C-alpha positions in Angstrom: 0.0 0.0 0.0 1.3 3.5 -0.9 -0.1 6.5 0.9 -1.4 9.2 -1.5 -0.6 12.8 -0.6 -3.9 14.6 -0.6 -2.7 18.1 0.4 0.1 20.2 1.8 -0.1 22.4 4.9 1.4 25.8 4.8 2.7 27.2 8.1 5.0 29.9 9.5 7.8 27.3 10.1 10.3 27.0 7.3 12.4 24.6 9.3 12.0 22.1 12.2 13.8 24.2 14.9 11.1 26.0 16.9 8.1 23.9 15.8 6.0 23.1 18.9 6.8 19.6 20.2 3.1 18.6 20.0 0.0 20.0 18.4 -2.2 22.4 20.4 0.6 23.9 22.5 0.5 27.2 20.7 -1.9 29.2 18.5 0.1 28.5 15.4 -1.7 28.8 12.1 -1.8 26.5 9.1 -3.6 26.4 5.8 -4.3 23.0 4.1 -4.2 23.3 0.3 -5.4 20.2 -1.5 -3.8 18.5 -4.5 -5.8 19.1 -7.8 -7.5 15.6 -7.8 -8.8 16.2 -4.2 -10.2 19.7 -4.6 -13.8 18.6 -5.0 -15.8 20.7 -2.5 -18.1 17.7 -1.9 -15.3 16.0 0.0 -15.5 18.7 2.7 -19.3 18.7 3.0 -20.2 18.6 6.7 -16.7 19.3 7.9 -17.7 22.7 9.1 -19.7 21.1 11.9 -16.6 20.0 13.8 -14.4 22.1 16.0 -11.3 20.0 15.8 -9.7 17.6 13.3 -7.1 14.8 13.2 -4.4 15.4 10.6 -2.4 12.4 9.3 0.8 13.7 7.8 4.4 12.8 6.9 7.7 13.6 8.5 9.0 14.9 5.2 12.2 16.3 6.7 13.2 13.0 8.4 15.3 10.6 6.3 13.0 7.7 5.5 15.8 5.2 5.8 16.4 6.1 9.5 14.6 4.6 12.4 15.7 3.3 15.7 14.0 0.8 18.1 14.8 3.1 21.0 14.9 6.9 21.2 15.7 9.7 23.7 12.6 11.7 24.4 13.1 15.4 25.1 10.7 15.2 28.1 13.2 12.8 29.8 16.1 15.3 29.3 17.4 13.6 26.2 19.5 11.2 28.2 17.2 8.2 28.7 16.2 5.7 26.1 12.7 4.2 25.7 11.1 2.2 22.9 10.1 4.2 19.8 6.6 3.0 20.0 6.3 4.5 23.4 7.1 8.0 21.9 6.1 10.3 19.1 9.6 10.4 17.7 9.8 11.0 13.9 12.4 8.3 13.5 9.9 5.5 13.0 9.5 2.5 10.6 6.8 4.5 8.8 7.5 8.3 9.3 3.8 9.3 9.8 2.6 12.0 12.2 -0.8 12.5 13.8 -1.9 15.9 15.1 -5.1 17.2 16.6 -5.8 20.8 15.4 -8.6 23.3 15.7 -10.7 24.0 12.7 -10.8 27.8 12.2 -12.7 28.0 8.9 -13.1 26.6 5.4 -12.4 29.1 2.6 -12.9 29.2 -1.1 -9.7 30.5 -2.7 -8.3 30.6 -6.2 -7.7 27.0 -7.1 -10.2 25.6 -4.7 -11.3 25.1 -1.1 -8.7 25.3 1.7 -9.0 24.4 5.4 -7.6 26.9 7.9 -6.5 25.4 11.2 -4.6 26.4 14.4 -2.5 24.6 16.9 -0.2 23.1 14.2 3.1 21.4 14.8 4.3 21.0 11.2 6.8 22.7 9.0 5.7 24.6 5.9 4.9 22.3 3.0 4.4 19.1 5.1 2.5 16.5 3.1 -1.0 15.6 4.4 -2.3 12.1 3.9 -5.7 12.3 5.5 -8.1 14.5 7.5 -10.6 13.0 10.0 -13.0 14.7 12.4 -12.2 14.7 16.1 -15.0 13.1 18.1 -14.9 14.3 21.7 -17.3 11.6 23.0 -15.0 8.9 21.6 -11.5 10.4 21.2 -11.3 12.1 24.6 -10.3 10.0 27.6 -9.7 12.2 30.6 -8.9 9.2 32.8 -6.2 7.9 30.5 -2.6 7.4 31.8 -0.1 9.5 29.9 2.9 7.3 30.7 6.2 9.1 31.3 5.0 12.1 29.3 2.3 12.7 31.8 4.5 12.3 34.8 7.3 14.7 33.8 6.5 18.1 35.1 6.0 20.8 32.4 8.2 23.9 32.6 8.3 27.2 30.9 11.1 29.7 30.4 10.8 33.3 31.5 11.0 35.3 28.2 12.7 38.7 28.2 11.7 40.4 25.0 13.2 43.9 24.8 10.7 46.4 23.4 13.0 47.5 20.5 12.9 43.9 19.2 9.2 43.2 20.1 8.2 46.3 18.1 9.6 44.7 15.0 7.3 41.7 15.3 4.0 42.1 13.5 1.3 42.4 16.2 -0.6 39.3 15.0 2.5 37.2 15.7 3.6 38.6 19.1 1.7 36.5 21.5 2.2 33.3 19.6 6.0 33.9 19.3 6.2 34.5 23.1 4.3 31.3 23.6 6.8 29.4 21.4 9.8 30.8 23.2 8.4 30.0 26.6 8.2 26.4 25.6 12.0 26.4 25.1 12.7 25.6 21.4 16.2 24.2 22.1 17.1 20.6 22.0 16.8 19.2 25.6 20.5 18.4 25.8 21.8 21.9 25.1 22.6 24.1 28.1 25.2 26.5 26.8 24.4 30.0 28.3 26.7 31.7 25.8 25.2 30.2 22.7 23.0 32.3 20.4 20.2 30.3 18.8 18.3 31.3 15.7 14.7 30.4 15.1 12.9 31.0 11.8 9.2 32.0 12.2 6.7 33.9 10.0 9.4 35.4 7.8 11.6 36.4 10.7 14.8 35.2 12.3 14.6 35.3 16.1 17.9 35.2 17.8 18.0 34.4 21.5 20.1 33.1 24.4 19.0 31.1 27.4 20.6 31.3 30.9 19.1 29.0 33.5 15.4 29.5 33.1 15.5 32.9 31.3 15.3 33.3 27.6 16.5 36.7 26.3 15.7 37.8 22.7 18.9 39.3 21.2 17.7 40.3 17.8 14.8 40.1 15.3 15.4 40.4 11.6 13.4 39.7 8.5 14.5 37.1 6.0 
């Protein structure tokens, strides 16, 4: 069986660095644009009745010949190995991702209908293989055990965003960008306080440093 790409999702993330580690963690936007053979508006009939969707997509930036039976999850500090099937690592036998996103609206644009969503955790141009409605009375299990992911305490960085750099960020992106930075975009094993990191987002390059639990934005420039 070969999966057929039905669409691509366009987001503000041109590269993997800085993408939220899971869907729904930030108000990040995406637009799903269908391939010509799947642009029949009848295929979307009734979709507007749902508030959330499941997106089945491909880890297009992960080499398809790489997978490992064990991986080092960021939530465990990147220094403990667990089985790949106990994680959402992209280094899988079949590099397929699954994300729950919020349906914002369905629009008619030049070339056909598009689906606008939020809470995305995908890079720009990620291939989409399927869209399914999220069913809260079936898909939601509040009593479920989240394994090690549910037992590791979440943490956030304190973000210092000097006004001269914040003013450069378009207003519609400011809160989302702060949200992304608070989640600590760095790989979990990097703790160099002198290192300057660069994150591409919404046509900008955000440069920042992290010391202990404080992230300081050093520069914002447009690319």
